[in-house]
Biopython code that builds the backbone (N, CA, C, O; Angstrom):
import numpy as np
from Bio.PDB.StructureBuilder import StructureBuilder

atoms = [
    (1, "MET", "N", (-81.758, -78.278, -42.472)),
    (1, "MET", "CA", (-81.104, -78.936, -41.764)),
    (1, "MET", "C", (-79.547, -78.611, -41.165)),
    (1, "MET", "O", (-79.039, -79.083, -40.148)),
    (2, "THR", "N", (-78.871, -77.509, -42.273)),
    (2, "THR", "CA", (-77.700, -76.985, -41.756)),
    (2, "THR", "C", (-78.133, -75.913, -40.275)),
    (2, "THR", "O", (-77.194, -75.529, -39.577)),
    (3, "HIS", "N", (-79.003, -75.665, -40.049)),
    (3, "HIS", "CA", (-79.375, -74.924, -39.145)),
    (3, "HIS", "C", (-79.334, -75.341, -37.766)),
    (3, "HIS", "O", (-78.859, -74.759, -36.790)),
    (4, "ASN", "N", (-79.968, -76.552, -37.867)),
    (4, "ASN", "CA", (-79.864, -77.426, -36.716)),
    (4, "ASN", "C", (-78.926, -77.991, -36.286)),
    (4, "ASN", "O", (-78.697, -78.234, -35.101)),
    (5, "LEU", "N", (-78.031, -78.366, -37.575)),
    (5, "LEU", "CA", (-76.525, -78.735, -37.043)),
    (5, "LEU", "C", (-75.710, -77.835, -36.384)),
    (5, "LEU", "O", (-74.715, -78.289, -35.817)),
    (6, "LEU", "N", (-75.921, -76.722, -36.349)),
    (6, "LEU", "CA", (-75.212, -75.140, -36.246)),
    (6, "LEU", "C", (-75.506, -75.034, -34.535)),
    (6, "LEU", "O", (-74.672, -74.911, -33.638)),
    (7, "ARG", "N", (-76.710, -75.109, -34.456)),
    (7, "ARG", "CA", (-77.422, -75.164, -33.177)),
    (7, "ARG", "C", (-76.743, -76.426, -32.006)),
    (7, "ARG", "O", (-76.348, -76.186, -30.865)),
    (8, "ILE", "N", (-76.763, -77.693, -32.655)),
    (8, "ILE", "CA", (-75.921, -78.669, -32.021)),
    (8, "ILE", "C", (-74.877, -78.610, -31.973)),
    (8, "ILE", "O", (-74.397, -79.215, -31.014)),
    (9, "ALA", "N", (-74.019, -77.994, -32.773)),
    (9, "ALA", "CA", (-72.576, -77.821, -32.909)),
    (9, "ALA", "C", (-72.494, -76.760, -31.581)),
    (9, "ALA", "O", (-71.932, -77.179, -30.569)),
    (10, "SER", "N", (-73.071, -75.353, -31.590)),
    (10, "SER", "CA", (-73.022, -74.585, -30.748)),
    (10, "SER", "C", (-72.992, -74.811, -28.783)),
    (10, "SER", "O", (-72.498, -74.255, -27.802)),
    (11, "TRP", "N", (-73.940, -76.089, -29.137)),
    (11, "TRP", "CA", (-74.170, -76.210, -27.700)),
    (11, "TRP", "C", (-72.821, -77.154, -27.673)),
    (11, "TRP", "O", (-72.468, -77.047, -26.498)),
    (12, "ALA", "N", (-72.056, -77.854, -28.199)),
    (12, "ALA", "CA", (-71.378, -78.931, -28.180)),
    (12, "ALA", "C", (-69.832, -78.336, -27.913)),
    (12, "ALA", "O", (-68.968, -78.924, -27.264)),
    (13, "ALA", "N", (-69.686, -77.011, -28.576)),
    (13, "ALA", "CA", (-68.714, -76.282, -28.188)),
    (13, "ALA", "C", (-68.631, -75.597, -26.778)),
    (13, "ALA", "O", (-67.524, -75.352, -26.298)),
    (14, "VAL", "N", (-69.944, -75.242, -26.018)),
    (14, "VAL", "CA", (-69.850, -74.496, -24.900)),
    (14, "VAL", "C", (-69.232, -76.222, -23.819)),
    (14, "VAL", "O", (-68.362, -76.293, -22.951)),
    (15, "VAL", "N", (-70.073, -77.254, -24.350)),
    (15, "VAL", "CA", (-69.663, -78.187, -23.384)),
    (15, "VAL", "C", (-68.188, -78.962, -23.480)),
    (15, "VAL", "O", (-67.750, -79.797, -22.689)),
    (16, "LEU", "N", (-67.597, -78.474, -24.597)),
    (16, "LEU", "CA", (-66.015, -78.719, -24.814)),
    (16, "LEU", "C", (-65.288, -77.721, -24.138)),
    (16, "LEU", "O", (-64.246, -77.938, -23.520)),
    (17, "LEU", "N", (-65.990, -76.328, -24.290)),
    (17, "LEU", "CA", (-64.937, -75.588, -23.423)),
    (17, "LEU", "C", (-64.917, -75.640, -21.697)),
    (17, "LEU", "O", (-63.988, -75.371, -20.937)),
    (18, "ALA", "N", (-66.157, -76.042, -21.426)),
    (18, "ALA", "CA", (-66.084, -76.819, -19.923)),
    (18, "ALA", "C", (-65.167, -77.987, -19.806)),
    (18, "ALA", "O", (-64.259, -78.021, -18.974)),
    (19, "LEU", "N", (-65.357, -78.712, -20.447)),
    (19, "LEU", "CA", (-64.481, -80.176, -20.264)),
    (19, "LEU", "C", (-63.225, -79.463, -19.913)),
    (19, "LEU", "O", (-62.669, -79.388, -18.817)),
    (20, "LEU", "N", (-62.811, -78.839, -21.319)),
    (20, "LEU", "CA", (-61.403, -78.292, -21.431)),
    (20, "LEU", "C", (-60.606, -77.518, -20.710)),
    (20, "LEU", "O", (-59.378, -77.452, -20.776)),
    (21, "SER", "N", (-61.572, -76.738, -19.790)),
    (21, "SER", "CA", (-61.521, -75.564, -18.921)),
    (21, "SER", "C", (-60.986, -76.303, -17.410)),
    (21, "SER", "O", (-59.951, -75.977, -16.829)),
    (22, "LEU", "N", (-62.013, -77.430, -16.913)),
    (22, "LEU", "CA", (-61.875, -78.179, -15.784)),
    (22, "LEU", "C", (-61.185, -79.711, -15.727)),
    (22, "LEU", "O", (-61.254, -80.397, -14.707)),
    (23, "VAL", "N", (-60.633, -80.079, -16.734)),
    (23, "VAL", "CA", (-59.836, -81.226, -16.583)),
    (23, "VAL", "C", (-58.441, -81.049, -15.625)),
    (23, "VAL", "O", (-58.144, -79.854, -15.616)),
    (24, "PRO", "N", (-57.793, -81.600, -15.075)),
    (24, "PRO", "CA", (-56.769, -81.291, -14.459)),
    (24, "PRO", "C", (-55.806, -80.550, -15.542)),
    (24, "PRO", "O", (-56.043, -80.314, -16.727)),
    (25, "GLY", "N", (-54.584, -80.238, -14.732)),
    (25, "GLY", "CA", (-53.908, -79.628, -15.864)),
    (25, "GLY", "C", (-52.822, -80.689, -16.356)),
    (25, "GLY", "O", (-51.836, -80.276, -16.968)),
    (26, "THR", "N", (-52.956, -81.798, -16.147)),
    (26, "THR", "CA", (-51.940, -82.484, -16.741)),
    (26, "THR", "C", (-52.566, -83.430, -17.578)),
    (26, "THR", "O", (-51.938, -84.388, -18.027)),
    (27, "LEU", "N", (-54.218, -83.158, -17.914)),
    (27, "LEU", "CA", (-55.077, -84.232, -18.683)),
    (27, "LEU", "C", (-55.042, -83.017, -19.927)),
    (27, "LEU", "O", (-55.031, -83.442, -21.082)),
    (28, "ARG", "N", (-55.027, -81.719, -19.740)),
    (28, "ARG", "CA", (-55.438, -80.861, -20.551)),
    (28, "ARG", "C", (-54.603, -80.960, -22.204)),
    (28, "ARG", "O", (-53.411, -80.731, -21.995)),
    (29, "PRO", "N", (-54.786, -81.156, -23.350)),
    (29, "PRO", "CA", (-54.421, -80.961, -24.192)),
    (29, "PRO", "C", (-53.901, -79.651, -24.818)),
    (29, "PRO", "O", (-54.748, -78.758, -24.826)),
    (30, "HIS", "N", (-52.884, -79.379, -25.264)),
    (30, "HIS", "CA", (-52.302, -78.036, -25.599)),
    (30, "HIS", "C", (-52.016, -78.119, -26.988)),
    (30, "HIS", "O", (-51.292, -79.076, -27.261)),
    (31, "VAL", "N", (-52.402, -77.324, -28.070)),
    (31, "VAL", "CA", (-52.839, -77.420, -29.241)),
    (31, "VAL", "C", (-51.623, -75.965, -30.116)),
    (31, "VAL", "O", (-51.171, -75.879, -31.257)),
    (32, "MET", "N", (-51.520, -75.267, -29.161)),
    (32, "MET", "CA", (-50.995, -73.808, -29.825)),
    (32, "MET", "C", (-49.888, -73.585, -29.245)),
    (32, "MET", "O", (-49.698, -74.200, -28.196)),
    (33, "ALA", "N", (-48.968, -72.775, -29.668)),
    (33, "ALA", "CA", (-47.782, -72.604, -28.940)),
    (33, "ALA", "C", (-48.375, -71.825, -27.485)),
    (33, "ALA", "O", (-47.966, -72.233, -26.397)),
    (34, "SER", "N", (-49.215, -70.852, -27.550)),
    (34, "SER", "CA", (-49.628, -70.231, -26.376)),
    (34, "SER", "C", (-51.138, -70.105, -25.963)),
    (34, "SER", "O", (-52.086, -69.875, -26.714)),
    (35, "GLY", "N", (-51.156, -70.336, -24.400)),
    (35, "GLY", "CA", (-52.154, -70.468, -24.410)),
    (35, "GLY", "C", (-53.295, -69.511, -24.237)),
    (35, "GLY", "O", (-54.455, -69.880, -24.058)),
    (36, "HIS", "N", (-52.845, -68.065, -24.310)),
    (36, "HIS", "CA", (-53.693, -67.376, -24.877)),
    (36, "HIS", "C", (-53.974, -67.206, -26.170)),
    (36, "HIS", "O", (-55.075, -66.685, -26.348)),
    (37, "ILE", "N", (-53.271, -67.503, -27.302)),
    (37, "ILE", "CA", (-53.728, -68.116, -28.452)),
    (37, "ILE", "C", (-54.965, -69.059, -28.209)),
    (37, "ILE", "O", (-55.970, -68.577, -28.732)),
    (38, "GLU", "N", (-55.152, -70.033, -27.693)),
    (38, "GLU", "CA", (-55.524, -71.265, -27.508)),
    (38, "GLU", "C", (-57.080, -70.487, -27.028)),
    (38, "GLU", "O", (-58.163, -70.811, -27.516)),
    (39, "HIS", "N", (-56.948, -69.724, -26.280)),
    (39, "HIS", "CA", (-58.107, -68.973, -25.132)),
    (39, "HIS", "C", (-59.151, -68.363, -26.103)),
    (39, "HIS", "O", (-60.324, -68.647, -26.343)),
    (40, "PHE", "N", (-58.053, -67.153, -26.710)),
    (40, "PHE", "CA", (-58.971, -66.628, -28.061)),
    (40, "PHE", "C", (-59.529, -67.177, -29.454)),
    (40, "PHE", "O", (-60.356, -66.583, -30.146)),
    (41, "ALA", "N", (-58.872, -68.558, -29.787)),
    (41, "ALA", "CA", (-59.571, -68.781, -31.081)),
    (41, "ALA", "C", (-60.964, -69.969, -30.324)),
    (41, "ALA", "O", (-62.049, -70.150, -30.876)),
    (42, "ALA", "N", (-60.554, -70.595, -29.049)),
    (42, "ALA", "CA", (-61.886, -71.304, -28.614)),
    (42, "ALA", "C", (-62.896, -70.457, -28.544)),
    (42, "ALA", "O", (-63.864, -70.765, -29.238)),
    (43, "TYR", "N", (-62.980, -69.443, -27.898)),
    (43, "TYR", "CA", (-64.207, -68.542, -27.905)),
    (43, "TYR", "C", (-64.397, -67.911, -29.071)),
    (43, "TYR", "O", (-65.574, -67.764, -29.402)),
    (44, "PHE", "N", (-63.435, -67.432, -29.900)),
    (44, "PHE", "CA", (-63.478, -67.049, -31.428)),
    (44, "PHE", "C", (-64.204, -67.997, -31.996)),
    (44, "PHE", "O", (-64.726, -67.586, -33.032)),
    (45, "LEU", "N", (-64.409, -68.908, -31.785)),
    (45, "LEU", "CA", (-64.815, -70.061, -32.832)),
    (45, "LEU", "C", (-66.133, -70.248, -32.280)),
    (45, "LEU", "O", (-67.176, -69.810, -32.766)),
    (46, "THR", "N", (-65.980, -71.083, -30.992)),
    (46, "THR", "CA", (-67.547, -70.980, -29.847)),
    (46, "THR", "C", (-68.554, -70.038, -30.751)),
    (46, "THR", "O", (-69.445, -70.457, -31.490)),
    (47, "ALA", "N", (-68.150, -68.496, -30.484)),
    (47, "ALA", "CA", (-69.438, -67.455, -30.538)),
    (47, "ALA", "C", (-69.036, -67.412, -32.045)),
    (47, "ALA", "O", (-70.082, -66.989, -32.538)),
    (48, "SER", "N", (-68.418, -67.538, -32.783)),
    (48, "SER", "CA", (-68.959, -67.447, -34.427)),
    (48, "SER", "C", (-69.782, -68.794, -34.742)),
    (48, "SER", "O", (-70.675, -68.741, -35.588)),
    (49, "VAL", "N", (-69.568, -69.702, -34.241)),
    (49, "VAL", "CA", (-70.608, -71.043, -34.391)),
    (49, "VAL", "C", (-71.997, -70.796, -33.768)),
    (49, "VAL", "O", (-72.998, -71.249, -34.322)),
    (50, "TRP", "N", (-72.081, -70.033, -32.541)),
    (50, "TRP", "CA", (-73.579, -69.739, -31.927)),
    (50, "TRP", "C", (-74.035, -68.707, -32.903)),
    (50, "TRP", "O", (-75.140, -68.805, -33.435)),
    (51, "ALA", "N", (-73.121, -67.602, -33.185)),
    (51, "ALA", "CA", (-73.826, -66.500, -34.204)),
    (51, "ALA", "C", (-74.288, -66.579, -35.453)),
    (51, "ALA", "O", (-75.049, -65.861, -36.102)),
    (52, "LEU", "N", (-73.577, -67.788, -35.741)),
    (52, "LEU", "CA", (-74.517, -68.713, -37.699)),
    (52, "LEU", "C", (-75.621, -69.168, -36.950)),
    (52, "LEU", "O", (-76.628, -68.566, -37.322)),
    (53, "ALA", "N", (-75.844, -69.934, -36.097)),
    (53, "ALA", "CA", (-76.885, -70.333, -35.344)),
    (53, "ALA", "C", (-78.064, -69.478, -34.993)),
    (53, "ALA", "O", (-79.236, -69.590, -35.352)),
    (54, "TYR", "N", (-77.644, -68.833, -34.421)),
    (54, "TYR", "CA", (-78.683, -67.718, -33.802)),
    (54, "TYR", "C", (-78.316, -66.184, -34.122)),
    (54, "TYR", "O", (-77.665, -65.293, -33.576)),
    (55, "ARG", "N", (-79.058, -66.341, -35.266)),
    (55, "ARG", "CA", (-78.776, -64.700, -35.811)),
    (55, "ARG", "C", (-79.535, -63.545, -35.446)),
    (55, "ARG", "O", (-80.616, -63.388, -34.877)),
    (56, "GLY", "N", (-78.591, -62.704, -35.975)),
    (56, "GLY", "CA", (-78.897, -61.333, -35.686)),
    (56, "GLY", "C", (-77.971, -60.451, -34.762)),
    (56, "GLY", "O", (-77.163, -60.959, -33.985)),
    (57, "TRP", "N", (-78.186, -58.811, -34.935)),
    (57, "TRP", "CA", (-77.302, -58.102, -34.180)),
    (57, "TRP", "C", (-77.423, -58.591, -32.604)),
    (57, "TRP", "O", (-76.541, -59.201, -31.999)),
    (58, "SER", "N", (-78.650, -58.210, -32.094)),
    (58, "SER", "CA", (-78.975, -58.637, -30.976)),
    (58, "SER", "C", (-78.713, -59.672, -30.238)),
    (58, "SER", "O", (-78.717, -59.611, -29.009)),
    (59, "LYS", "N", (-78.454, -60.741, -30.906)),
    (59, "LYS", "CA", (-78.329, -61.983, -30.630)),
    (59, "LYS", "C", (-77.049, -62.270, -30.418)),
    (59, "LYS", "O", (-76.572, -63.073, -29.617)),
    (60, "ALA", "N", (-76.493, -61.535, -31.218)),
    (60, "ALA", "CA", (-74.770, -61.527, -31.429)),
    (60, "ALA", "C", (-74.100, -60.631, -30.500)),
    (60, "ALA", "O", (-72.889, -60.784, -30.338)),
    (61, "ILE", "N", (-74.681, -59.768, -29.905)),
    (61, "ILE", "CA", (-74.475, -59.153, -28.342)),
    (61, "ILE", "C", (-74.610, -59.861, -27.393)),
    (61, "ILE", "O", (-73.711, -59.868, -26.552)),
    (62, "LEU", "N", (-75.684, -60.622, -27.232)),
    (62, "LEU", "CA", (-76.244, -61.295, -26.323)),
    (62, "LEU", "C", (-75.009, -62.822, -25.744)),
    (62, "LEU", "O", (-74.534, -63.188, -24.669)),
    (63, "ILE", "N", (-74.939, -63.286, -27.161)),
    (63, "ILE", "CA", (-73.753, -64.497, -27.131)),
    (63, "ILE", "C", (-72.606, -63.610, -26.684)),
    (63, "ILE", "O", (-71.840, -64.246, -25.960)),
    (64, "ALA", "N", (-72.284, -62.521, -26.850)),
    (64, "ALA", "CA", (-70.925, -62.412, -26.531)),
    (64, "ALA", "C", (-70.391, -62.253, -24.878)),
    (64, "ALA", "O", (-69.388, -62.500, -24.209)),
    (65, "PHE", "N", (-71.805, -61.652, -24.702)),
    (65, "PHE", "CA", (-72.137, -61.263, -23.038)),
    (65, "PHE", "C", (-71.918, -62.589, -22.269)),
    (65, "PHE", "O", (-71.061, -62.888, -21.437)),
    (66, "LEU", "N", (-72.941, -63.290, -22.789)),
    (66, "LEU", "CA", (-73.146, -64.746, -22.279)),
    (66, "LEU", "C", (-71.555, -65.645, -22.325)),
    (66, "LEU", "O", (-71.127, -66.361, -21.420)),
    (67, "LEU", "N", (-71.062, -65.434, -23.288)),
    (67, "LEU", "CA", (-69.781, -65.964, -23.396)),
    (67, "LEU", "C", (-68.488, -66.061, -22.496)),
    (67, "LEU", "O", (-67.782, -66.929, -21.984)),
    (68, "SER", "N", (-68.592, -64.326, -22.611)),
    (68, "SER", "CA", (-67.614, -63.813, -21.619)),
    (68, "SER", "C", (-68.122, -64.243, -20.181)),
    (68, "SER", "O", (-67.451, -64.991, -19.469)),
    (69, "ALA", "N", (-69.011, -63.867, -19.902)),
    (69, "ALA", "CA", (-69.515, -64.576, -18.553)),
    (69, "ALA", "C", (-69.004, -65.942, -17.948)),
    (69, "ALA", "O", (-68.467, -66.184, -16.868)),
    (70, "TYR", "N", (-69.406, -66.877, -19.174)),
    (70, "TYR", "CA", (-69.294, -68.422, -19.052)),
    (70, "TYR", "C", (-67.813, -68.364, -19.006)),
    (70, "TYR", "O", (-67.542, -69.395, -18.391)),
    (71, "ALA", "N", (-66.813, -67.840, -19.258)),
    (71, "ALA", "CA", (-65.397, -67.532, -19.220)),
    (71, "ALA", "C", (-64.801, -67.329, -18.003)),
    (71, "ALA", "O", (-63.901, -67.946, -17.432)),
    (72, "GLY", "N", (-65.652, -66.053, -17.598)),
    (72, "GLY", "CA", (-65.214, -65.931, -15.994)),
    (72, "GLY", "C", (-65.672, -66.892, -15.048)),
    (72, "GLY", "O", (-65.172, -67.000, -13.929)),
    (73, "VAL", "N", (-66.635, -67.611, -15.479)),
    (73, "VAL", "CA", (-67.023, -68.525, -14.385)),
    (73, "VAL", "C", (-66.117, -69.944, -14.362)),
    (73, "VAL", "O", (-65.939, -70.679, -13.391)),
    (74, "LEU", "N", (-65.541, -70.122, -15.888)),
    (74, "LEU", "CA", (-64.903, -71.284, -15.866)),
    (74, "LEU", "C", (-63.237, -70.986, -15.434)),
    (74, "LEU", "O", (-62.470, -71.895, -15.118)),
    (75, "GLU", "N", (-62.878, -69.617, -15.487)),
    (75, "GLU", "CA", (-61.702, -69.292, -14.902)),
    (75, "GLU", "C", (-61.859, -69.439, -13.254)),
    (75, "GLU", "O", (-60.962, -69.987, -12.615)),
    (76, "ILE", "N", (-63.135, -68.881, -12.554)),
    (76, "ILE", "CA", (-63.038, -69.118, -11.527)),
    (76, "ILE", "C", (-63.130, -70.736, -10.734)),
    (76, "ILE", "O", (-62.693, -71.008, -9.616)),
    (77, "LEU", "N", (-63.621, -71.382, -11.400)),
    (77, "LEU", "CA", (-63.674, -72.705, -11.095)),
    (77, "LEU", "C", (-62.466, -73.519, -11.286)),
    (77, "LEU", "O", (-62.306, -74.601, -10.720)),
    (78, "GLN", "N", (-61.432, -72.869, -12.266)),
    (78, "GLN", "CA", (-60.381, -73.572, -11.831)),
    (78, "GLN", "C", (-59.438, -73.334, -10.906)),
    (78, "GLN", "O", (-58.284, -73.759, -10.958)),
    (79, "LEU", "N", (-60.003, -72.517, -9.873)),
    (79, "LEU", "CA", (-59.537, -72.603, -8.856)),
    (79, "LEU", "C", (-58.989, -73.688, -7.957)),
    (79, "LEU", "O", (-57.930, -73.723, -7.330)),
    (80, "TRP", "N", (-59.837, -74.440, -8.039)),
    (80, "TRP", "CA", (-60.487, -75.835, -7.600)),
    (80, "TRP", "C", (-60.105, -77.364, -8.467)),
    (80, "TRP", "O", (-60.530, -78.488, -8.202)),
    (81, "VAL", "N", (-59.040, -76.896, -9.711)),
    (81, "VAL", "CA", (-59.130, -77.817, -10.124)),
    (81, "VAL", "C", (-57.403, -78.168, -10.104)),
    (81, "VAL", "O", (-56.732, -77.229, -10.532)),
    (82, "PRO", "N", (-56.740, -79.194, -9.736)),
    (82, "PRO", "CA", (-55.221, -79.810, -9.522)),
    (82, "PRO", "C", (-54.687, -79.466, -10.818)),
    (82, "PRO", "O", (-55.052, -79.972, -11.880)),
    (83, "GLY", "N", (-53.623, -78.397, -10.644)),
    (83, "GLY", "CA", (-52.814, -78.222, -11.890)),
    (83, "GLY", "C", (-53.216, -77.314, -13.052)),
    (83, "GLY", "O", (-52.848, -77.348, -14.226)),
    (84, "ARG", "N", (-53.988, -76.568, -12.482)),
    (84, "ARG", "CA", (-54.622, -75.066, -13.284)),
    (84, "ARG", "C", (-54.550, -74.109, -12.330)),
    (84, "ARG", "O", (-54.575, -74.168, -11.100)),
    (85, "VAL", "N", (-54.432, -72.971, -13.319)),
    (85, "VAL", "CA", (-54.286, -71.933, -12.528)),
    (85, "VAL", "C", (-55.362, -71.071, -13.075)),
    (85, "VAL", "O", (-55.372, -71.081, -14.306)),
    (86, "SER", "N", (-56.464, -70.168, -12.408)),
    (86, "SER", "CA", (-56.850, -69.215, -12.655)),
    (86, "SER", "C", (-56.485, -67.889, -12.998)),
    (86, "SER", "O", (-56.055, -67.181, -12.087)),
    (87, "GLN", "N", (-56.579, -67.397, -14.198)),
    (87, "GLN", "CA", (-55.873, -65.779, -14.554)),
    (87, "GLN", "C", (-56.939, -64.946, -15.046)),
    (87, "GLN", "O", (-57.845, -65.234, -15.827)),
    (88, "PHE", "N", (-56.639, -63.708, -14.372)),
    (88, "PHE", "CA", (-57.747, -62.299, -14.756)),
    (88, "PHE", "C", (-57.079, -62.302, -16.323)),
    (88, "PHE", "O", (-57.863, -61.784, -17.118)),
    (89, "SER", "N", (-56.145, -62.643, -16.784)),
    (89, "SER", "CA", (-55.773, -62.425, -18.513)),
    (89, "SER", "C", (-55.776, -63.646, -19.178)),
    (89, "SER", "O", (-55.101, -63.561, -20.205)),
    (90, "ASP", "N", (-56.281, -64.796, -19.004)),
    (90, "ASP", "CA", (-57.063, -65.885, -19.548)),
    (90, "ASP", "C", (-58.653, -65.257, -19.904)),
    (90, "ASP", "O", (-59.302, -65.077, -20.935)),
    (91, "PHE", "N", (-58.878, -65.033, -18.389)),
    (91, "PHE", "CA", (-60.571, -64.434, -19.162)),
    (91, "PHE", "C", (-60.677, -63.101, -19.829)),
    (91, "PHE", "O", (-61.697, -62.781, -20.438)),
    (92, "LEU", "N", (-59.445, -62.177, -19.703)),
    (92, "LEU", "CA", (-59.833, -60.902, -20.575)),
    (92, "LEU", "C", (-59.593, -61.519, -22.037)),
    (92, "LEU", "O", (-60.203, -60.887, -22.899)),
    (93, "ILE", "N", (-58.877, -62.561, -22.499)),
    (93, "ILE", "CA", (-58.574, -63.115, -23.757)),
    (93, "ILE", "C", (-59.467, -63.884, -24.344)),
    (93, "ILE", "O", (-59.712, -63.901, -25.551)),
    (94, "SER", "N", (-60.195, -64.827, -23.130)),
    (94, "SER", "CA", (-61.463, -65.494, -23.777)),
    (94, "SER", "C", (-62.332, -64.569, -23.869)),
    (94, "SER", "O", (-62.875, -64.817, -24.945)),
    (95, "ALA", "N", (-62.954, -63.410, -23.321)),
    (95, "ALA", "CA", (-63.641, -62.521, -23.564)),
    (95, "ALA", "C", (-63.632, -62.154, -24.731)),
    (95, "ALA", "O", (-64.456, -62.734, -25.437)),
    (96, "ASN", "N", (-62.841, -61.201, -25.352)),
    (96, "ASN", "CA", (-62.106, -60.736, -26.230)),
    (96, "ASN", "C", (-62.537, -61.758, -27.453)),
    (96, "ASN", "O", (-63.396, -61.397, -28.258)),
    (97, "GLY", "N", (-61.902, -63.053, -27.555)),
    (97, "GLY", "CA", (-62.368, -63.922, -28.518)),
    (97, "GLY", "C", (-63.659, -64.039, -28.358)),
    (97, "GLY", "O", (-63.947, -63.718, -29.511)),
    (98, "ALA", "N", (-64.727, -64.249, -27.841)),
    (98, "ALA", "CA", (-66.079, -64.187, -27.989)),
    (98, "ALA", "C", (-66.667, -62.979, -28.477)),
    (98, "ALA", "O", (-67.594, -63.076, -29.281)),
    (99, "TRP", "N", (-66.279, -61.896, -28.123)),
    (99, "TRP", "CA", (-66.645, -60.594, -28.802)),
    (99, "TRP", "C", (-66.232, -60.711, -30.155)),
    (99, "TRP", "O", (-67.221, -60.889, -30.867)),
    (100, "ALA", "N", (-65.012, -60.678, -30.894)),
    (100, "ALA", "CA", (-64.801, -61.003, -31.701)),
    (100, "ALA", "C", (-65.417, -61.865, -32.802)),
    (100, "ALA", "O", (-65.949, -61.490, -33.847)),
    (101, "GLY", "N", (-65.271, -62.817, -32.446)),
    (101, "GLY", "CA", (-66.027, -63.947, -33.224)),
    (101, "GLY", "C", (-67.793, -63.340, -33.646)),
    (101, "GLY", "O", (-68.201, -63.018, -34.762)),
    (102, "ALA", "N", (-68.568, -63.342, -32.322)),
    (102, "ALA", "CA", (-69.976, -62.802, -32.725)),
    (102, "ALA", "C", (-69.903, -61.816, -33.609)),
    (102, "ALA", "O", (-70.476, -61.857, -34.697)),
    (103, "VAL", "N", (-68.913, -60.480, -33.049)),
    (103, "VAL", "CA", (-69.233, -59.489, -33.823)),
    (103, "VAL", "C", (-68.667, -59.661, -35.406)),
    (103, "VAL", "O", (-69.228, -59.018, -36.294)),
    (104, "ALA", "N", (-67.790, -60.351, -35.654)),
    (104, "ALA", "CA", (-67.419, -60.765, -37.039)),
    (104, "ALA", "C", (-68.363, -61.541, -38.075)),
    (104, "ALA", "O", (-68.322, -61.523, -39.306)),
    (105, "VAL", "N", (-69.232, -62.232, -37.205)),
    (105, "VAL", "CA", (-69.866, -63.079, -37.853)),
    (105, "VAL", "C", (-71.369, -61.956, -38.335)),
    (105, "VAL", "O", (-71.924, -61.854, -39.429)),
    (106, "ALA", "N", (-71.683, -61.208, -36.932)),
    (106, "ALA", "CA", (-72.684, -60.495, -37.431)),
    (106, "ALA", "C", (-72.657, -59.330, -38.417)),
    (106, "ALA", "O", (-73.606, -58.683, -38.858)),
    (107, "ILE", "N", (-71.071, -59.185, -38.712)),
    (107, "ILE", "CA", (-70.505, -58.262, -39.824)),
    (107, "ILE", "C", (-70.545, -58.403, -41.183)),
    (107, "ILE", "O", (-70.937, -57.702, -42.116)),
    (108, "LEU", "N", (-69.967, -59.644, -41.047)),
    (108, "LEU", "CA", (-69.818, -60.304, -42.230)),
    (108, "LEU", "C", (-71.228, -61.274, -42.739)),
    (108, "LEU", "O", (-71.205, -61.824, -43.840)),
    (109, "ARG", "N", (-72.275, -61.389, -41.931)),
    (109, "ARG", "CA", (-73.106, -62.421, -42.429)),
    (109, "ARG", "C", (-73.934, -61.643, -43.594)),
    (109, "ARG", "O", (-74.281, -62.377, -44.520)),
    (110, "PRO", "N", (-74.306, -60.277, -43.696)),
    (110, "PRO", "CA", (-75.177, -59.883, -44.836)),
    (110, "PRO", "C", (-74.018, -59.854, -46.470)),
    (110, "PRO", "O", (-74.412, -59.513, -47.586)),
    (111, "PHE", "N", (-72.975, -60.191, -46.211)),
    (111, "PHE", "CA", (-72.019, -59.903, -47.314)),
    (111, "PHE", "C", (-72.296, -61.198, -48.143)),
    (111, "PHE", "O", (-72.306, -61.208, -49.374)),
    (112, "PHE", "N", (-72.580, -62.586, -47.137)),
    (112, "PHE", "CA", (-72.290, -63.703, -47.725)),
    (112, "PHE", "C", (-74.026, -64.297, -48.099)),
    (112, "PHE", "O", (-74.259, -65.327, -48.731)),
    (113, "HIS", "N", (-75.168, -63.288, -47.488)),
    (113, "HIS", "CA", (-75.999, -63.658, -47.883)),
    (113, "HIS", "C", (-76.870, -62.842, -48.695)),
    (113, "HIS", "O", (-78.097, -62.821, -48.600)),
    (114, "GLN", "N", (-76.063, -62.074, -49.616)),
    (114, "GLN", "CA", (-76.870, -60.784, -50.338)),
    (114, "GLN", "C", (-77.309, -62.095, -51.795)),
    (114, "GLN", "O", (-76.768, -63.067, -52.322)),
    (115, "GLN", "N", (-78.715, -61.249, -51.934)),
    (115, "GLN", "CA", (-79.415, -61.682, -53.356)),
    (115, "GLN", "C", (-78.912, -61.849, -54.595)),
    (115, "GLN", "O", (-79.219, -60.721, -54.979)),
    (116, "LYS", "N", (-78.489, -62.240, -55.358)),
    (116, "LYS", "CA", (-78.219, -61.574, -56.818)),
    (116, "LYS", "C", (-79.532, -61.454, -57.361)),
    (116, "LYS", "O", (-80.552, -62.144, -57.353)),
    (117, "VAL", "N", (-79.054, -59.965, -58.007)),
    (117, "VAL", "CA", (-80.113, -59.351, -58.927)),
    (117, "VAL", "C", (-80.161, -60.134, -60.188)),
    (117, "VAL", "O", (-79.087, -60.626, -60.536)),
    (118, "GLY", "N", (-81.295, -60.363, -61.010)),
    (118, "GLY", "CA", (-81.049, -61.119, -61.758)),
    (118, "GLY", "C", (-81.171, -60.704, -63.045)),
    (118, "GLY", "O", (-80.918, -61.476, -63.969)),
]
sb = StructureBuilder()
sb.init_structure("model")
sb.init_model(0)
sb.init_chain("A")
sb.init_seg("    ")
for serial, (resi, resn, name, xyz) in enumerate(atoms, 1):
    if name == "N":
        sb.init_residue(resn, " ", resi, " ")
    sb.init_atom(name, np.array(xyz, "f"), 0.0, 1.0, " ", f" {name:<3s}", serial, name[0])
structure = sb.get_structure()
């Protein structure tokens, strides 16, 4: 059951990234002092949930690549959103967050799933 919830949460996070990236600038909420911290945190958390839902190193690498590409697409789409600015630095920060989240989960997962020897 938890595995299915993680998969639902991972897809919901992707939709939320699009919504927050493509709303006009006046409607976008700011939850942190720095936009770069917001970008990193959003993609780090999204990639982490994806890596928890879809396990394995090869999937973590795929998740990081796909979320990085997604960040690029969303930055380009912001060119047509009133009050939004598309910046290469935002893309780089988002991509780094995606890589950090996916790799962190892939590295740390074995430590949390070790079976105790009796």
